N, CA and C atoms as a LAMMPS dump frame, in Angstrom:
ITEM: TIMESTEP
0
ITEM: NUMBER OF ATOMS
570
ITEM: BOX BOUNDS ff ff ff
-5.0000000000000000e+02 5.0000000000000000e+02
-5.0000000000000000e+02 5.0000000000000000e+02
-5.0000000000000000e+02 5.0000000000000000e+02
ITEM: ATOMS id mol type element x y z
1 1 1 N 59.14 -271.248 -356.998
2 1 2 C 57.848 -270.856 -356.075
3 1 3 C 57.343 -269.631 -356.501
4 2 1 N 58.009 -268.953 -357.309
5 2 2 C 57.507 -267.627 -357.877
6 2 3 C 56.336 -267.902 -358.897
7 3 1 N 56.229 -268.924 -359.576
8 3 2 C 55.277 -269.302 -360.412
9 3 3 C 53.973 -269.437 -359.891
10 4 1 N 53.98 -270.087 -358.616
11 4 2 C 52.613 -270.318 -357.957
12 4 3 C 52.29 -269.074 -356.954
13 5 1 N 53.069 -268.099 -356.761
14 5 2 C 52.771 -267.375 -355.641
15 5 3 C 51.529 -266.456 -355.739
16 6 1 N 50.855 -266.259 -356.98
17 6 2 C 49.802 -265.419 -356.991
18 6 3 C 48.506 -266.377 -357.445
19 7 1 N 48.769 -267.554 -357.064
20 7 2 C 47.542 -268.635 -357.514
21 7 3 C 46.719 -268.666 -356.29
22 8 1 N 45.462 -269.384 -356.6
23 8 2 C 44.655 -269.465 -355.304
24 8 3 C 45.321 -270.422 -354.38
25 9 1 N 44.562 -270.168 -353.223
26 9 2 C 44.962 -270.848 -352.034
27 9 3 C 45.183 -272.514 -352.204
28 10 1 N 44.208 -273.004 -352.763
29 10 2 C 44.295 -274.678 -353.009
30 10 3 C 45.344 -275.199 -354.061
31 11 1 N 45.323 -274.328 -355.224
32 11 2 C 46.355 -274.743 -356.227
33 11 3 C 47.98 -274.247 -355.488
34 12 1 N 47.913 -273.064 -354.606
35 12 2 C 49.328 -272.907 -353.88
36 12 3 C 49.657 -274.127 -353.035
37 13 1 N 48.615 -274.677 -352.209
38 13 2 C 49.113 -275.661 -351.144
39 13 3 C 49.101 -277.088 -352.007
40 14 1 N 48.421 -277.27 -353.073
41 14 2 C 48.788 -278.639 -353.45
42 14 3 C 49.943 -278.544 -354.319
43 15 1 N 50.703 -277.408 -354.788
44 15 2 C 51.899 -277.382 -355.478
45 15 3 C 53 -277.685 -354.323
46 16 1 N 52.754 -276.812 -353.425
47 16 2 C 53.761 -277.103 -352.223
48 16 3 C 53.875 -278.485 -351.737
49 17 1 N 52.748 -278.978 -351.803
50 17 2 C 52.542 -280.552 -351.186
51 17 3 C 53.223 -281.509 -352.408
52 18 1 N 52.911 -281.13 -353.505
53 18 2 C 53.359 -282.177 -354.741
54 18 3 C 55.054 -282.014 -354.859
55 19 1 N 55.438 -280.701 -354.542
56 19 2 C 56.801 -280.558 -354.884
57 19 3 C 57.761 -281.212 -353.488
58 20 1 N 57.374 -280.671 -352.466
59 20 2 C 58.156 -280.877 -351.19
60 20 3 C 57.792 -282.354 -350.604
61 21 1 N 56.76 -283.144 -351.15
62 21 2 C 56.565 -284.227 -350.715
63 21 3 C 56.877 -285.435 -351.8
64 22 1 N 57.237 -284.882 -352.86
65 22 2 C 57.496 -285.731 -354.167
66 22 3 C 58.327 -287.069 -354.037
67 23 1 N 59.321 -286.807 -353.008
68 23 2 C 60.028 -288.358 -352.558
69 23 3 C 59.167 -289.24 -351.996
70 24 1 N 58.161 -288.866 -351.056
71 24 2 C 57.348 -289.667 -350.383
72 24 3 C 56.232 -290.103 -351.402
73 25 1 N 55.836 -289.154 -351.999
74 25 2 C 54.729 -289.428 -353.233
75 25 3 C 55.248 -290.823 -354.123
76 26 1 N 56.594 -290.348 -354.54
77 26 2 C 56.942 -291.599 -355.346
78 26 3 C 57.653 -292.816 -354.892
79 27 1 N 57.421 -293.125 -353.248
80 27 2 C 57.736 -294.188 -352.434
81 27 3 C 59.115 -294.276 -352.469
82 28 1 N 60.129 -293.143 -352.242
83 28 2 C 61.395 -293.452 -352.139
84 28 3 C 61.762 -292.813 -350.823
85 29 1 N 60.73 -292.325 -350.046
86 29 2 C 61.09 -291.737 -348.661
87 29 3 C 59.764 -292.159 -347.8
88 30 1 N 59.967 -292.499 -346.591
89 30 2 C 58.767 -292.658 -345.735
90 30 3 C 57.987 -291.515 -345.545
91 31 1 N 58.371 -290.559 -345.373
92 31 2 C 57.615 -289.224 -344.959
93 31 3 C 58.079 -288.046 -345.112
94 32 1 N 57.543 -286.935 -345.473
95 32 2 C 57.764 -285.563 -345.506
96 32 3 C 57.252 -284.662 -344.474
97 33 1 N 57.85 -283.644 -344.196
98 33 2 C 57.485 -282.546 -343.129
99 33 3 C 57.204 -281.29 -344.112
100 34 1 N 55.92 -280.71 -344.065
101 34 2 C 55.729 -279.542 -344.569
102 34 3 C 55.015 -278.449 -343.67
103 35 1 N 55.538 -277.46 -343.673
104 35 2 C 54.977 -276.278 -342.854
105 35 3 C 54.211 -275.256 -343.644
106 36 1 N 52.972 -275.391 -343.942
107 36 2 C 52.257 -274.478 -344.65
108 36 3 C 51.977 -273.348 -343.872
109 37 1 N 52.689 -272.224 -344.119
110 37 2 C 52.8 -270.831 -343.366
111 37 3 C 51.521 -270.019 -343.963
112 38 1 N 51.049 -269.001 -343.356
113 38 2 C 50.009 -268.341 -343.872
114 38 3 C 50.467 -267.831 -345.417
115 39 1 N 49.244 -267.836 -345.902
116 39 2 C 49.382 -267.448 -347.301
117 39 3 C 48.349 -266.539 -347.463
118 40 1 N 48.72 -265.28 -347.951
119 40 2 C 47.763 -264.178 -348.269
120 40 3 C 46.556 -264.071 -347.361
121 41 1 N 46.898 -263.945 -346.037
122 41 2 C 45.787 -263.845 -344.861
123 41 3 C 45.064 -265.214 -344.669
124 42 1 N 45.242 -266.242 -345.381
125 42 2 C 44.519 -267.442 -345.244
126 42 3 C 44.929 -268.47 -343.909
127 43 1 N 43.653 -269.002 -343.449
128 43 2 C 44.189 -269.918 -342.298
129 43 3 C 44.584 -271.195 -342.926
130 44 1 N 45.747 -271.548 -343.136
131 44 2 C 46.404 -272.668 -343.6
132 44 3 C 45.828 -274.092 -342.893
133 45 1 N 45.71 -274.016 -341.823
134 45 2 C 45.239 -275.037 -341.012
135 45 3 C 43.576 -275.642 -341.352
136 46 1 N 43.099 -274.532 -341.59
137 46 2 C 41.566 -274.757 -341.994
138 46 3 C 41.476 -275.303 -343.428
139 47 1 N 42.334 -274.848 -344.218
140 47 2 C 42.328 -275.269 -345.566
141 47 3 C 42.914 -276.633 -345.759
142 48 1 N 43.702 -276.88 -344.994
143 48 2 C 44.477 -278.259 -344.928
144 48 3 C 43.288 -279.314 -344.379
145 49 1 N 42.755 -279 -343.448
146 49 2 C 41.822 -279.973 -342.932
147 49 3 C 40.492 -280.146 -343.904
148 50 1 N 40.329 -279.269 -344.62
149 50 2 C 39.287 -279.32 -345.464
150 50 3 C 39.457 -280.076 -346.697
151 51 1 N 40.891 -280.228 -347.176
152 51 2 C 41.398 -280.696 -348.519
153 51 3 C 42.187 -281.915 -348.297
154 52 1 N 42.8 -282.028 -347.126
155 52 2 C 43.926 -283.15 -346.932
156 52 3 C 43.588 -284.397 -347.45
157 53 1 N 42.452 -285.24 -347.081
158 53 2 C 42.075 -286.505 -347.613
159 53 3 C 41.84 -286.572 -349.04
160 54 1 N 41.288 -285.558 -349.524
161 54 2 C 40.912 -285.274 -350.949
162 54 3 C 42.198 -285.596 -351.775
163 55 1 N 43.318 -284.829 -351.436
164 55 2 C 44.562 -284.798 -352.167
165 55 3 C 45.368 -285.905 -351.669
166 56 1 N 45.515 -286.629 -350.546
167 56 2 C 46.337 -287.511 -350.332
168 56 3 C 45.948 -289.189 -350.568
169 57 1 N 44.664 -289.438 -350.139
170 57 2 C 44.079 -290.609 -350.056
171 57 3 C 44.222 -291.362 -351.45
172 58 1 N 43.926 -290.51 -352.662
173 58 2 C 44.216 -291.24 -353.825
174 58 3 C 45.612 -291.655 -354.08
175 59 1 N 46.606 -291.13 -353.268
176 59 2 C 47.969 -291.364 -353.517
177 59 3 C 48.337 -292.454 -352.631
178 60 1 N 47.544 -292.886 -351.859
179 60 2 C 48.014 -293.783 -350.902
180 60 3 C 48.779 -293.296 -349.564
181 61 1 N 48.488 -292.197 -349.346
182 61 2 C 49.201 -291.353 -348.388
183 61 3 C 48.584 -290.895 -347.188
184 62 1 N 48.925 -290.85 -345.948
185 62 2 C 48.408 -290.448 -344.813
186 62 3 C 48.878 -289.327 -344.377
187 63 1 N 48.376 -288.699 -343.275
188 63 2 C 48.871 -287.458 -342.76
189 63 3 C 48.65 -287.185 -341.038
190 64 1 N 49.496 -286.462 -340.617
191 64 2 C 49.26 -286.213 -339.329
192 64 3 C 49.459 -284.626 -339.038
193 65 1 N 48.645 -283.9 -338.489
194 65 2 C 48.773 -282.398 -338.16
195 65 3 C 49.63 -282.618 -337.168
196 66 1 N 50.959 -282.061 -336.88
197 66 2 C 51.708 -281.896 -335.75
198 66 3 C 51.289 -280.822 -334.849
199 67 1 N 50.891 -279.694 -335.244
200 67 2 C 50.723 -278.556 -334.423
201 67 3 C 49.115 -278.406 -334.369
202 68 1 N 48.359 -279.508 -334.133
203 68 2 C 46.836 -279.653 -333.913
204 68 3 C 46.286 -278.842 -332.717
205 69 1 N 47.291 -278.903 -331.538
206 69 2 C 46.967 -278.378 -330.446
207 69 3 C 47.498 -276.812 -330.292
208 70 1 N 48.054 -276.405 -331.528
209 70 2 C 48.563 -275.031 -331.592
210 70 3 C 47.6 -274.034 -331.743
211 71 1 N 47.588 -272.688 -331.233
212 71 2 C 46.721 -271.546 -331.924
213 71 3 C 47.099 -271.068 -333.213
214 72 1 N 48.328 -271.278 -333.78
215 72 2 C 48.697 -270.838 -335.006
216 72 3 C 47.802 -271.385 -336.234
217 73 1 N 47.844 -270.37 -337.366
218 73 2 C 47.015 -270.68 -338.568
219 73 3 C 47.986 -271.51 -339.284
220 74 1 N 49.317 -271.724 -339.113
221 74 2 C 49.917 -272.571 -339.834
222 74 3 C 49.521 -274.157 -339.678
223 75 1 N 50.129 -274.905 -340.783
224 75 2 C 49.92 -276.343 -340.529
225 75 3 C 51.096 -276.973 -340.76
226 76 1 N 51.672 -277.656 -339.681
227 76 2 C 52.766 -278.405 -339.617
228 76 3 C 52.276 -279.724 -339.664
229 77 1 N 52.763 -280.553 -341.074
230 77 2 C 51.95 -281.556 -341.648
231 77 3 C 52.981 -282.533 -341.87
232 78 1 N 53.15 -283.894 -341.297
233 78 2 C 53.805 -285.217 -341.618
234 78 3 C 53.004 -285.608 -342.352
235 79 1 N 53.479 -285.955 -343.862
236 79 2 C 52.593 -286.706 -344.929
237 79 3 C 53.641 -288.137 -344.997
238 80 1 N 53.013 -289.173 -344.822
239 80 2 C 53.864 -290.43 -344.968
240 80 3 C 52.98 -291.527 -345.715
241 81 1 N 53.924 -292.537 -345.886
242 81 2 C 53.179 -293.925 -346.416
243 81 3 C 53.528 -294.735 -345.369
244 82 1 N 52.514 -295.183 -344.995
245 82 2 C 52.381 -296.126 -343.645
246 82 3 C 53.362 -297.34 -343.928
247 83 1 N 53.593 -298.048 -345.168
248 83 2 C 54.1 -299.34 -345.083
249 83 3 C 55.78 -298.995 -344.819
250 84 1 N 56.115 -297.763 -345.501
251 84 2 C 57.58 -297.437 -345.256
252 84 3 C 57.999 -296.83 -343.965
253 85 1 N 56.898 -296.112 -343.441
254 85 2 C 57.358 -295.409 -342.039
255 85 3 C 57.288 -296.451 -340.821
256 86 1 N 56.422 -297.804 -341.035
257 86 2 C 56.582 -298.779 -339.929
258 86 3 C 58.057 -299.486 -340.398
259 87 1 N 58.658 -299.443 -341.603
260 87 2 C 59.873 -300.203 -341.852
261 87 3 C 61.017 -299.077 -341.244
262 88 1 N 60.947 -298.02 -341.532
263 88 2 C 61.817 -296.772 -340.954
264 88 3 C 61.857 -296.981 -339.432
265 89 1 N 60.719 -296.998 -338.753
266 89 2 C 60.616 -296.918 -337.369
267 89 3 C 60.857 -298.408 -336.555
268 90 1 N 60.96 -299.411 -337.522
269 90 2 C 61.075 -300.723 -336.865
270 90 3 C 62.549 -301.316 -337.07
271 91 1 N 63.344 -300.839 -337.59
272 91 2 C 64.841 -301.007 -337.517
273 91 3 C 65.524 -301.098 -336.201
274 92 1 N 66.557 -302.184 -335.968
275 92 2 C 66.906 -301.83 -334.728
276 92 3 C 67.481 -300.51 -333.909
277 93 1 N 68.327 -299.933 -334.957
278 93 2 C 68.714 -298.53 -334.551
279 93 3 C 67.63 -297.581 -334.393
280 94 1 N 66.566 -297.638 -335.148
281 94 2 C 65.542 -296.596 -334.994
282 94 3 C 64.788 -296.945 -333.631
283 95 1 N 64.384 -298.351 -333.326
284 95 2 C 63.748 -298.762 -331.863
285 95 3 C 64.788 -298.44 -330.877
286 96 1 N 65.8 -298.548 -330.851
287 96 2 C 66.717 -297.957 -329.74
288 96 3 C 66.58 -296.532 -329.453
289 97 1 N 66.573 -295.634 -330.344
290 97 2 C 66.299 -294.005 -330.16
291 97 3 C 64.971 -294.023 -329.751
292 98 1 N 63.987 -294.545 -330.359
293 98 2 C 62.744 -294.42 -330.079
294 98 3 C 62.371 -294.873 -328.669
295 99 1 N 62.815 -295.829 -328.167
296 99 2 C 62.747 -296.302 -326.683
297 99 3 C 63.405 -295.378 -325.685
298 100 1 N 64.53 -294.91 -326.041
299 100 2 C 65.297 -293.905 -325.004
300 100 3 C 64.475 -292.736 -325.112
301 101 1 N 63.679 -292.322 -325.954
302 101 2 C 62.892 -291.086 -325.899
303 101 3 C 61.263 -291.232 -325.848
304 102 1 N 61.113 -292.426 -325.084
305 102 2 C 59.791 -292.805 -324.481
306 102 3 C 58.781 -293.074 -325.355
307 103 1 N 58.783 -293.58 -326.676
308 103 2 C 58.083 -293.991 -327.643
309 103 3 C 57.778 -295.42 -327.398
310 104 1 N 56.559 -295.848 -327.559
311 104 2 C 56.186 -297.211 -327.855
312 104 3 C 56.488 -297.753 -328.984
313 105 1 N 57.057 -299.063 -329.122
314 105 2 C 57.735 -299.917 -330.043
315 105 3 C 56.698 -300.469 -331.048
316 106 1 N 56.77 -300.975 -332.182
317 106 2 C 56.316 -301.552 -332.949
318 106 3 C 54.699 -301.219 -333.019
319 107 1 N 54.258 -299.9 -333.007
320 107 2 C 52.933 -299.605 -333.158
321 107 3 C 53.075 -298.151 -333.89
322 108 1 N 52.773 -298.117 -335.27
323 108 2 C 53.004 -296.727 -335.828
324 108 3 C 52.339 -295.951 -335.462
325 109 1 N 50.852 -296.168 -335.24
326 109 2 C 49.941 -295.021 -334.644
327 109 3 C 50.111 -294.544 -333.217
328 110 1 N 50.728 -295.239 -332.404
329 110 2 C 51.308 -294.964 -331.012
330 110 3 C 52.425 -293.975 -331.15
331 111 1 N 53.281 -294.3 -332.05
332 111 2 C 54.493 -293.499 -332.412
333 111 3 C 54.093 -292.297 -332.934
334 112 1 N 53.154 -292.139 -333.726
335 112 2 C 52.697 -290.767 -334.205
336 112 3 C 52.326 -289.891 -333.396
337 113 1 N 51.247 -290.661 -332.483
338 113 2 C 50.651 -289.653 -331.505
339 113 3 C 51.574 -289.299 -330.352
340 114 1 N 52.54 -290.151 -330.066
341 114 2 C 53.787 -289.533 -329.231
342 114 3 C 54.403 -288.385 -329.703
343 115 1 N 54.704 -288.462 -331.055
344 115 2 C 55.544 -287.577 -331.713
345 115 3 C 54.747 -286.154 -331.908
346 116 1 N 53.511 -286.294 -332.024
347 116 2 C 52.217 -285.162 -331.787
348 116 3 C 52.429 -284.627 -330.466
349 117 1 N 52.476 -285.303 -329.677
350 117 2 C 52.392 -284.767 -328.35
351 117 3 C 53.662 -283.968 -327.943
352 118 1 N 54.876 -284.607 -328.338
353 118 2 C 56.061 -284.04 -327.98
354 118 3 C 56.238 -282.717 -328.94
355 119 1 N 55.798 -282.448 -329.912
356 119 2 C 55.678 -281.234 -330.659
357 119 3 C 54.789 -280.19 -329.936
358 120 1 N 54.054 -280.383 -328.788
359 120 2 C 53.381 -279.421 -328.222
360 120 3 C 54.594 -278.935 -327.098
361 121 1 N 55.351 -279.742 -326.704
362 121 2 C 56.809 -279.301 -325.965
363 121 3 C 57.822 -278.822 -326.434
364 122 1 N 57.848 -278.872 -327.711
365 122 2 C 59.155 -278.322 -328.477
366 122 3 C 59.331 -279.229 -329.784
367 123 1 N 60.721 -279.147 -330.035
368 123 2 C 60.713 -279.771 -331.436
369 123 3 C 61.632 -280.957 -331.14
370 124 1 N 60.769 -282.169 -331.469
371 124 2 C 61.695 -283.683 -330.98
372 124 3 C 62.578 -283.975 -332.262
373 125 1 N 63.865 -283.871 -331.895
374 125 2 C 64.965 -284.165 -333.053
375 125 3 C 64.735 -285.801 -333.679
376 126 1 N 64.141 -286.699 -332.791
377 126 2 C 63.886 -287.862 -333.237
378 126 3 C 62.885 -287.87 -334.398
379 127 1 N 62.643 -286.647 -334.978
380 127 2 C 61.409 -286.797 -336.019
381 127 3 C 62.225 -287.237 -337.28
382 128 1 N 63.726 -287.175 -337.253
383 128 2 C 64.357 -287.642 -338.383
384 128 3 C 64.225 -288.976 -338.592
385 129 1 N 64.037 -289.785 -337.897
386 129 2 C 63.432 -291.446 -337.835
387 129 3 C 62.275 -291.574 -338.602
388 130 1 N 61.264 -290.773 -338.528
389 130 2 C 60.181 -290.554 -339.196
390 130 3 C 60.138 -290.074 -340.922
391 131 1 N 61.245 -289.329 -340.795
392 131 2 C 61.429 -288.67 -342.217
393 131 3 C 62.679 -289.531 -343.145
394 132 1 N 62.888 -290.844 -342.475
395 132 2 C 63.644 -291.804 -342.974
396 132 3 C 65.105 -291.355 -343.098
397 133 1 N 65.493 -290.546 -342.13
398 133 2 C 66.888 -290.409 -341.859
399 133 3 C 67.794 -291.38 -341.231
400 134 1 N 68.748 -291.844 -341.657
401 134 2 C 69.694 -293.06 -340.989
402 134 3 C 69.659 -292.896 -339.406
403 135 1 N 69.276 -293.905 -338.804
404 135 2 C 69.265 -293.885 -337.275
405 135 3 C 70.636 -293.211 -336.724
406 136 1 N 71.862 -293.766 -337.304
407 136 2 C 73.173 -293.186 -337.041
408 136 3 C 73.193 -291.752 -337.338
409 137 1 N 72.439 -291.076 -338.026
410 137 2 C 72.627 -289.653 -338.322
411 137 3 C 71.698 -288.939 -337.29
412 138 1 N 70.479 -289.768 -336.976
413 138 2 C 69.536 -289.059 -336.024
414 138 3 C 70.28 -288.939 -334.588
415 139 1 N 71.106 -290.17 -334.312
416 139 2 C 71.681 -290.147 -333.01
417 139 3 C 72.995 -289.403 -332.921
418 140 1 N 73.684 -289.098 -334.303
419 140 2 C 74.764 -288.312 -334.18
420 140 3 C 74.175 -286.658 -333.996
421 141 1 N 73.023 -286.396 -334.621
422 141 2 C 72.587 -285.233 -334.409
423 141 3 C 72.14 -284.508 -332.909
424 142 1 N 71.385 -285.872 -332.289
425 142 2 C 70.907 -285.752 -330.805
426 142 3 C 72.106 -285.297 -330.081
427 143 1 N 73.112 -285.997 -330.179
428 143 2 C 74.335 -286.119 -329.457
429 143 3 C 75.289 -285.016 -329.863
430 144 1 N 75.095 -284.348 -331.058
431 144 2 C 76.281 -283.244 -331.455
432 144 3 C 75.74 -282.308 -332.107
433 145 1 N 74.577 -281.575 -331.514
434 145 2 C 74.072 -280.751 -332.048
435 145 3 C 74.652 -279.483 -332.823
436 146 1 N 75.978 -279.367 -332.268
437 146 2 C 76.729 -278.326 -332.448
438 146 3 C 77.636 -278.599 -333.8
439 147 1 N 77.242 -279.556 -334.395
440 147 2 C 77.686 -280.019 -335.793
441 147 3 C 79.373 -280.655 -335.887
442 148 1 N 79.688 -281.022 -334.491
443 148 2 C 80.935 -281.823 -334.164
444 148 3 C 81.048 -283.19 -334.691
445 149 1 N 81.795 -283.428 -335.48
446 149 2 C 82.133 -284.863 -336.099
447 149 3 C 81.047 -284.826 -337.309
448 150 1 N 80.773 -284.042 -337.797
449 150 2 C 79.906 -283.818 -339.188
450 150 3 C 80.562 -284.062 -340.34
451 151 1 N 79.828 -285.107 -340.932
452 151 2 C 80.72 -285.672 -342.192
453 151 3 C 80.014 -284.976 -343.311
454 152 1 N 78.948 -284.666 -343.599
455 152 2 C 78.339 -283.594 -344.556
456 152 3 C 77.019 -283.392 -344.25
457 153 1 N 76.442 -282.139 -344.913
458 153 2 C 75.01 -282.343 -344.586
459 153 3 C 74.156 -281.859 -345.865
460 154 1 N 72.955 -282.013 -345.844
461 154 2 C 72.016 -281.955 -347.069
462 154 3 C 70.502 -281.795 -346.501
463 155 1 N 69.858 -282.913 -346.775
464 155 2 C 68.435 -283.087 -346.25
465 155 3 C 68.465 -283.189 -344.811
466 156 1 N 69.378 -283.694 -344.374
467 156 2 C 70.142 -283.601 -342.792
468 156 3 C 71.472 -283.446 -342.617
469 157 1 N 71.808 -283.752 -341.321
470 157 2 C 73.48 -283.567 -341.018
471 157 3 C 73.608 -285.015 -341.093
472 158 1 N 74.579 -285.508 -341.666
473 158 2 C 75.371 -286.686 -341.912
474 158 3 C 76.285 -287.04 -340.937
475 159 1 N 76.282 -287.84 -339.991
476 159 2 C 77.209 -288.221 -339.074
477 159 3 C 77.876 -289.662 -339.357
478 160 1 N 77.073 -290.536 -340.313
479 160 2 C 77.38 -291.898 -340.493
480 160 3 C 78.056 -292.177 -341.999
481 161 1 N 77.215 -292.878 -342.706
482 161 2 C 77.597 -293.207 -343.91
483 161 3 C 77.189 -291.867 -345.21
484 162 1 N 78.225 -291.376 -345.491
485 162 2 C 78.129 -290.052 -346.35
486 162 3 C 77.682 -290.631 -347.723
487 163 1 N 78.251 -291.733 -348.336
488 163 2 C 77.96 -292.274 -349.611
489 163 3 C 76.523 -292.28 -349.894
490 164 1 N 76.031 -293.204 -348.901
491 164 2 C 74.582 -293.631 -348.885
492 164 3 C 73.765 -292.394 -348.764
493 165 1 N 73.929 -291.212 -347.972
494 165 2 C 73.254 -290.211 -347.438
495 165 3 C 73.319 -289.304 -348.867
496 166 1 N 74.43 -289.372 -349.701
497 166 2 C 74.596 -288.631 -350.767
498 166 3 C 73.683 -289.012 -351.88
499 167 1 N 73.63 -290.359 -351.936
500 167 2 C 72.681 -290.839 -352.84
501 167 3 C 71.33 -290.766 -352.762
502 168 1 N 70.869 -290.797 -351.415
503 168 2 C 69.695 -290.524 -351.086
504 168 3 C 69.016 -288.936 -351.388
505 169 1 N 70.049 -288.167 -351.05
506 169 2 C 70.035 -286.635 -351.425
507 169 3 C 69.507 -286.311 -352.727
508 170 1 N 70.617 -287.098 -353.68
509 170 2 C 70.366 -286.925 -355.13
510 170 3 C 68.887 -287.512 -355.624
511 171 1 N 68.307 -288.494 -354.993
512 171 2 C 66.921 -289.192 -355.414
513 171 3 C 65.915 -288.191 -354.858
514 172 1 N 66.178 -287.494 -353.683
515 172 2 C 65.23 -286.636 -353.147
516 172 3 C 64.981 -285.573 -354.224
517 173 1 N 66.125 -284.871 -354.371
518 173 2 C 66.099 -283.815 -355.081
519 173 3 C 65.578 -283.898 -356.922
520 174 1 N 65.943 -284.993 -357.445
521 174 2 C 65.556 -285.313 -358.535
522 174 3 C 63.959 -285.301 -358.588
523 175 1 N 63.523 -286.133 -357.675
524 175 2 C 62.094 -285.958 -357.333
525 175 3 C 61.428 -284.784 -357.201
526 176 1 N 62.037 -283.969 -356.33
527 176 2 C 61.22 -282.596 -356.224
528 176 3 C 61.502 -281.692 -357.55
529 177 1 N 62.65 -281.794 -358.187
530 177 2 C 62.769 -281.178 -359.468
531 177 3 C 61.733 -281.518 -360.375
532 178 1 N 61.513 -282.761 -360.576
533 178 2 C 60.627 -283.377 -361.521
534 178 3 C 59.225 -282.709 -361.317
535 179 1 N 58.944 -282.777 -360.062
536 179 2 C 57.808 -282.378 -359.641
537 179 3 C 57.696 -280.77 -359.874
538 180 1 N 58.661 -279.998 -359.653
539 180 2 C 58.565 -278.617 -359.91
540 180 3 C 58.564 -278.33 -361.367
541 181 1 N 58.821 -279.064 -362.269
542 181 2 C 58.784 -278.9 -363.69
543 181 3 C 57.556 -279.414 -364.059
544 182 1 N 56.899 -280.046 -363.621
545 182 2 C 55.448 -280.454 -364.026
546 182 3 C 54.407 -279.19 -363.36
547 183 1 N 54.899 -278.61 -362.246
548 183 2 C 54.056 -277.632 -361.862
549 183 3 C 54.349 -276.365 -362.715
550 184 1 N 55.557 -276.05 -362.96
551 184 2 C 55.976 -275.108 -363.978
552 184 3 C 55.199 -274.918 -365.753
553 185 1 N 55.185 -276.362 -365.804
554 185 2 C 54.64 -276.61 -367.245
555 185 3 C 53.049 -276.798 -367.316
556 186 1 N 52.584 -276.474 -366.24
557 186 2 C 50.976 -276.564 -366.177
558 186 3 C 50.514 -278.117 -365.987
559 187 1 N 51.178 -278.941 -365.728
560 187 2 C 50.886 -280.293 -365.629
561 187 3 C 49.895 -280.449 -364.48
562 188 1 N 48.913 -281.809 -364.54
563 188 2 C 48.083 -281.975 -363.402
564 188 3 C 48.684 -282.579 -362.401
565 189 1 N 48.288 -281.727 -360.967
566 189 2 C 48.618 -281.955 -359.94
567 189 3 C 47.733 -282.908 -359.186
568 190 1 N 48.008 -283.268 -358.115
569 190 2 C 47.23 -284.376 -357.088
570 190 3 C 45.621 -283.672 -356.771
């Protein structure tokens, strides 16, 4: 990230977006969560709102500003692929967790709006389902926040199938590294 530290705000945000959403951009993850923090005195939320559609629509991605109702200049954004998100939220394990936490079932837009409203009250740990974490791991985290019975950790804390989680971690990391290399070599960004 040192490479982009002194670039203009738009290039900085596109670089962060491209790098940290690479697994979602490549279609190997349903969603990514990025917190664009204050940069060089800029109001990140305003810059995001101005450019988000221009950057994401050509990639087939959608977004949700989770801290829309917050006074912060930061932009906490969920970037997602609708078809993959519907699949992640529609499995039996996810539906059980969502229902227990007051989410409507079988309606991606309603689930997203429910998630946004929960962010105004705190950090909803079921967000892991939106980020394509296995339901067993989300449930394990909700029930064992003190990391009891933890098998391993990477992009999330793993309480279930370690082998599958490690395989996903490697895919996500590879996508992010490829994006970072592209940025470092001056490649064209979104």
